[in-house]
C-alpha positions as CSV (number, residue, x, y, z in Angstrom):
1,X,24.5,-71.9,-41.9
2,X,24.8,-72.5,-38.2
3,X,23.4,-69.8,-35.9
4,X,25.8,-68.2,-33.8
5,X,25.3,-68.2,-30.2
6,X,25.7,-64.7,-28.9
7,X,26.6,-64.7,-25.5
8,X,25.3,-61.7,-23.3
9,X,27.8,-59.7,-21.9
10,X,27.8,-59.8,-18.1
11,X,25.9,-57.2,-16.4
12,X,28.1,-54.3,-14.9
13,X,27.2,-53.5,-11.3
14,X,25.4,-50.6,-11.0
15,X,27.4,-47.4,-9.9
16,X,26.3,-45.9,-6.9
17,X,24.4,-42.8,-7.2
18,X,25.8,-40.1,-5.1
19,X,23.8,-38.9,-2.2
20,X,21.6,-36.0,-3.0
21,X,22.5,-32.7,-1.4
22,X,19.9,-31.0,0.8
23,X,17.8,-28.7,-1.3
24,X,18.9,-25.6,0.4
25,X,22.4,-26.3,-0.3
26,X,22.1,-27.0,-3.5
27,X,20.1,-23.8,-4.4
28,X,22.8,-22.0,-2.3
29,X,25.5,-23.5,-4.6
30,X,23.7,-22.5,-7.8
31,X,23.3,-19.0,-6.8
32,X,27.0,-19.0,-6.1
33,X,26.8,-18.2,-2.2
34,X,28.5,-20.2,0.1
35,X,26.7,-21.6,3.0
36,X,28.4,-19.1,5.6
37,X,27.5,-15.9,3.6
38,X,24.0,-17.4,3.4
39,X,23.8,-17.5,7.1
40,X,25.1,-14.3,7.5
41,X,22.8,-12.7,5.2
42,X,19.7,-14.5,6.8
43,X,21.0,-13.1,10.3
44,X,21.1,-9.3,8.8
45,X,17.7,-10.0,7.2
46,X,16.3,-11.3,10.7
47,X,18.0,-8.6,12.5
48,X,16.4,-5.8,10.2
49,X,12.9,-7.3,10.4
50,X,13.2,-7.4,14.3
51,X,14.0,-3.6,14.1
52,X,11.4,-2.7,11.7
53,X,8.7,-5.0,13.6
54,X,9.6,-3.8,17.2
55,X,7.5,-0.5,17.1
56,X,4.5,-2.7,15.8
57,X,5.3,-5.0,18.7
58,X,5.6,-2.1,21.3
59,X,2.3,-0.6,20.0
60,X,0.3,-3.9,20.4
61,X,2.0,-4.5,24.0
62,X,1.2,-1.1,25.2
63,X,-2.7,-1.5,24.5
64,X,-2.7,-4.3,27.1
65,X,-0.6,-2.6,29.8
66,X,-2.0,-1.3,33.1
67,X,-1.5,2.2,34.1
68,X,1.2,1.2,36.4
69,X,3.3,-0.4,33.7
70,X,2.7,2.7,31.3
71,X,3.9,5.5,33.8
72,X,6.7,3.0,35.0
73,X,10.2,4.6,35.2
74,X,11.9,1.5,33.5
75,X,10.1,0.3,30.5
76,X,8.5,-3.0,30.5
77,X,8.7,-5.2,27.4
78,X,5.7,-7.7,28.9
79,X,3.0,-6.5,30.9
80,X,2.9,-7.5,34.5
81,X,-0.8,-8.3,34.1
82,X,-2.9,-7.9,30.9
83,X,-5.6,-5.2,30.9
84,X,-8.3,-4.0,28.4
85,X,-9.1,-0.6,29.9
86,X,-7.3,0.9,26.8
87,X,-9.9,-0.6,24.5
88,X,-12.7,0.1,26.9
89,X,-11.6,3.8,27.0
90,X,-11.9,3.9,23.2
91,X,-15.1,2.1,22.7
92,X,-16.6,4.4,25.3
93,X,-15.3,7.4,23.2
94,X,-18.5,8.9,21.3
95,X,-16.2,10.6,18.8
96,X,-14.5,7.6,17.6
97,X,-17.2,6.2,15.3
98,X,-17.8,9.5,13.7
99,X,-14.3,10.1,13.1
100,X,-13.9,6.6,11.7
101,X,-16.9,7.3,9.3
102,X,-15.3,10.3,8.0
103,X,-12.2,8.9,7.4
104,X,-13.9,6.1,5.5
105,X,-16.0,8.5,3.4
106,X,-12.9,10.8,2.6
107,X,-10.8,7.8,1.8
108,X,-13.3,6.0,-0.6
109,X,-14.3,9.3,-2.2
110,X,-10.7,10.3,-2.9
111,X,-9.7,6.8,-4.1
112,X,-12.6,6.3,-6.3
113,X,-12.2,10.0,-8.1
114,X,-8.5,9.5,-8.3
115,X,-8.7,6.0,-10.1
116,X,-11.4,7.4,-12.5
117,X,-9.9,10.6,-13.5
118,X,-6.4,9.2,-13.4
119,X,-7.1,6.3,-15.4
120,X,-8.6,8.4,-18.2
121,X,-5.8,10.6,-18.1
122,X,-3.4,7.8,-18.3
123,X,-5.3,6.2,-21.4
124,X,-4.9,9.5,-22.9
125,X,-1.4,9.9,-22.3
126,X,-0.5,6.6,-23.2
127,X,-2.6,6.1,-26.4
128,X,-2.8,9.6,-28.0
129,X,-0.4,12.1,-29.3
130,X,-1.1,15.6,-28.5
131,X,0.7,19.0,-27.9
132,X,2.3,19.3,-24.6
133,X,2.1,15.5,-24.0
134,X,5.7,14.9,-22.6
135,X,5.2,18.2,-20.6
136,X,2.3,16.8,-19.0
137,X,4.1,13.4,-18.2
138,X,7.0,15.4,-16.5
139,X,4.6,17.7,-14.8
140,X,2.9,14.4,-13.1
141,X,6.4,13.3,-12.0
142,X,7.6,16.6,-10.4
143,X,4.2,17.1,-8.7
144,X,5.0,13.7,-6.8
145,X,8.4,15.1,-5.7
146,X,6.9,18.2,-4.2
147,X,6.5,17.8,-0.3
148,X,3.1,18.2,1.1
149,X,4.0,21.0,3.5
150,X,5.1,23.2,0.5
151,X,1.6,23.3,-0.9
152,X,-0.4,23.2,2.3
153,X,-0.7,27.0,2.8
154,X,-1.7,27.5,-0.9
155,X,-4.1,24.7,-0.8
156,X,-5.7,26.3,2.2
157,X,-5.9,29.6,0.6
158,X,-7.7,28.3,-2.4
159,X,-10.0,26.0,-0.3
160,X,-11.0,28.8,1.9
161,X,-11.7,30.9,-1.0
162,X,-14.0,28.2,-2.4
163,X,-15.8,28.0,0.9
164,X,-14.8,24.5,1.3
165,X,-12.8,24.3,4.5
166,X,-14.3,22.4,7.6
167,X,-16.2,20.2,4.7
168,X,-15.4,16.6,3.9
169,X,-15.6,17.5,0.1
170,X,-12.6,19.9,0.4
171,X,-10.5,17.4,2.1
172,X,-11.5,14.7,-0.7
173,X,-10.7,17.5,-3.6
174,X,-7.4,18.1,-1.8
175,X,-6.5,14.5,-1.7
176,X,-6.5,14.3,-5.4
177,X,-3.5,16.4,-5.7
178,X,-1.2,13.7,-4.6
179,X,-3.8,10.8,-5.9
180,X,-4.0,11.3,-9.4
181,X,-0.3,12.3,-10.4
182,X,0.5,8.8,-8.6
183,X,-2.6,7.1,-10.6
184,X,-1.6,8.4,-14.0
185,X,2.3,7.9,-13.5
186,X,1.7,4.0,-12.4
187,X,-1.4,3.4,-15.0
188,X,0.5,4.8,-17.8
189,X,3.2,2.2,-17.9
190,X,0.2,-0.5,-17.4
191,X,-1.6,0.7,-20.6
192,X,1.9,1.4,-22.6
193,X,2.3,-2.2,-22.4
194,X,-1.0,-3.2,-24.2
195,X,-0.3,-3.3,-27.7
196,X,-2.6,-0.7,-29.6
197,X,-3.3,-3.6,-32.5
198,X,-5.7,-5.1,-29.9
199,X,-7.8,-2.2,-29.8
200,X,-7.6,-1.7,-33.4
201,X,-8.6,-5.8,-33.9
202,X,-11.5,-5.1,-31.6
203,X,-12.7,-2.0,-33.7
204,X,-12.3,-4.1,-37.1
205,X,-14.7,-6.6,-35.4
206,X,-17.3,-3.9,-34.7
207,X,-16.4,-2.5,-31.5
208,X,-16.6,1.2,-31.0
209,X,-13.6,3.2,-29.4
210,X,-15.3,3.0,-25.9
211,X,-16.4,-0.7,-26.5
212,X,-12.5,-1.5,-27.0
213,X,-11.9,0.2,-24.2
214,X,-14.0,-1.7,-21.7
215,X,-13.3,-5.0,-23.7
216,X,-9.8,-4.6,-24.0
217,X,-7.8,-1.9,-22.1
218,X,-9.9,-1.9,-18.7
219,X,-9.6,-5.8,-18.3
220,X,-5.9,-5.8,-19.1
221,X,-5.1,-2.8,-16.8
222,X,-7.1,-4.4,-13.9
223,X,-4.1,-5.3,-12.0
224,X,-2.6,-2.0,-12.1
225,X,-6.1,-0.4,-10.9
226,X,-6.0,-2.7,-7.8
227,X,-2.3,-1.9,-7.2
228,X,-2.8,2.0,-7.7
229,X,-6.0,1.6,-5.5
230,X,-4.5,0.1,-2.5
231,X,-1.5,2.3,-2.4
232,X,-4.1,5.3,-2.8
233,X,-6.3,3.9,-0.1
234,X,-3.4,3.8,2.3
235,X,-2.0,7.1,1.5
236,X,-5.4,8.8,2.0
237,X,-6.4,6.6,5.1
238,X,-3.1,7.7,6.9
239,X,-3.0,11.3,6.0
240,X,-3.0,14.1,8.7
241,X,-1.4,17.1,7.6
242,X,-4.4,18.3,5.2
243,X,-7.2,16.7,7.1
244,X,-6.1,18.6,10.4
245,X,-5.4,21.8,8.3
246,X,-8.7,21.9,6.4
247,X,-11.0,20.6,9.0
248,X,-9.7,22.5,12.2
249,X,-12.5,25.0,11.8
250,X,-15.4,22.7,10.9
251,X,-15.9,20.7,14.0
252,X,-15.0,17.5,12.0
253,X,-12.2,15.1,12.3
254,X,-10.7,12.0,10.9
255,X,-9.5,9.1,12.8
256,X,-5.7,10.5,12.6
257,X,-6.8,13.8,14.2
258,X,-9.0,12.0,16.7
259,X,-5.8,10.0,17.9
260,X,-3.9,13.2,18.7
261,X,-6.6,14.2,21.5
262,X,-5.2,11.2,23.7
263,X,-1.9,12.8,23.9
264,X,-3.1,15.6,26.3
265,X,-6.6,14.6,27.8
266,X,-8.2,17.0,30.1
267,X,-8.5,14.6,33.0
268,X,-5.3,12.7,33.3
269,X,-2.9,14.1,30.8
270,X,-1.5,11.6,28.1
271,X,-3.1,8.4,27.7
272,X,-0.8,6.2,25.7
273,X,-2.5,3.2,26.4
274,X,-5.9,4.3,24.6
275,X,-3.9,6.1,21.9
276,X,-2.1,2.9,21.3
277,X,-5.4,1.0,21.2
278,X,-7.0,3.5,18.8
279,X,-4.1,3.3,16.4
280,X,-4.3,-0.5,16.4
281,X,-8.0,-0.5,15.6
282,X,-7.7,2.4,12.9
283,X,-4.6,0.6,11.3
284,X,-6.5,-2.8,11.2
285,X,-8.6,-2.1,7.8
286,X,-5.6,-1.1,6.2
287,X,-3.5,-4.1,7.3
288,X,-6.6,-6.4,6.1
289,X,-6.7,-4.7,2.9
290,X,-3.1,-5.2,2.0
291,X,-3.3,-8.7,3.0
292,X,-6.4,-9.5,0.9
293,X,-4.9,-8.0,-2.2
294,X,-1.2,-8.7,-1.6
295,X,-0.9,-10.9,-4.4
296,X,-2.6,-8.7,-6.9
297,X,-0.5,-5.9,-5.8
298,X,2.6,-7.8,-6.3
299,X,1.4,-9.0,-9.6
300,X,0.6,-5.3,-10.5
301,X,3.8,-4.1,-9.6
302,X,5.7,-6.4,-11.8
303,X,3.3,-6.2,-14.7
304,X,4.0,-2.5,-15.2
305,X,7.6,-2.4,-14.7
306,X,8.5,-3.9,-18.3
307,X,8.5,-0.6,-20.1
308,X,7.1,2.6,-20.0
């Protein structure tokens, strides 16, 4: 049988691929938004960012203004000449370093104690069943909603009766009032998301309860500890009312109390340039802390938001 010659079909011309749309426009269409609405929302976001960022800009630019610009009738949004006199005034103040040291000691003490006590309480609430458990959880939530001004007088009476007014330890213990409830409520959601079967498997392999705690619960709760630690640090570092009330008679002060002295200086009245320079220097540790742990804080916030 003769072989039949099979002629190949003529190749069809390749269809012209449609030009790819820009990535941003493609994502906009996939999200169901028109380019016009995207531009509108971006403008709104930029305007909101400008409004929120203007106080920070004003604080920074005020530190470099001269006295002439500071007392000018019409505010200037850019200094006529840059001056470092405000920073010189701050560093020449002998009370600046002691006030900053007191703030560091109080913040570190309240954060460490709050994390230790709050973490253990969160483990107990999330892992064990006991009488009054639900009442304890609701109490932690209610305490966070109570304004600080509502408890400052009873807090002062208690601390004064214990002889802790005018002492840094008294401020540390007072900060635990709003640090521990936040830590317990936040870490509870992290621990609830850790299956209890992991603890049981670790104990089957020979771990004790404390061994399972340090090998299973603690490592898996580390993002939550970082998140609560950073926010507790910010809250304690910026606190003013409790520190001003409990340290008013002890001759000690935190950086927040120290900043108020530049509102009415004995020699030349209010020194807003020095006050802004001091506020900028005091804010730098908190800003750097948040920038360093930003990714871990974001991961911790989303990790504990699944259930609880």
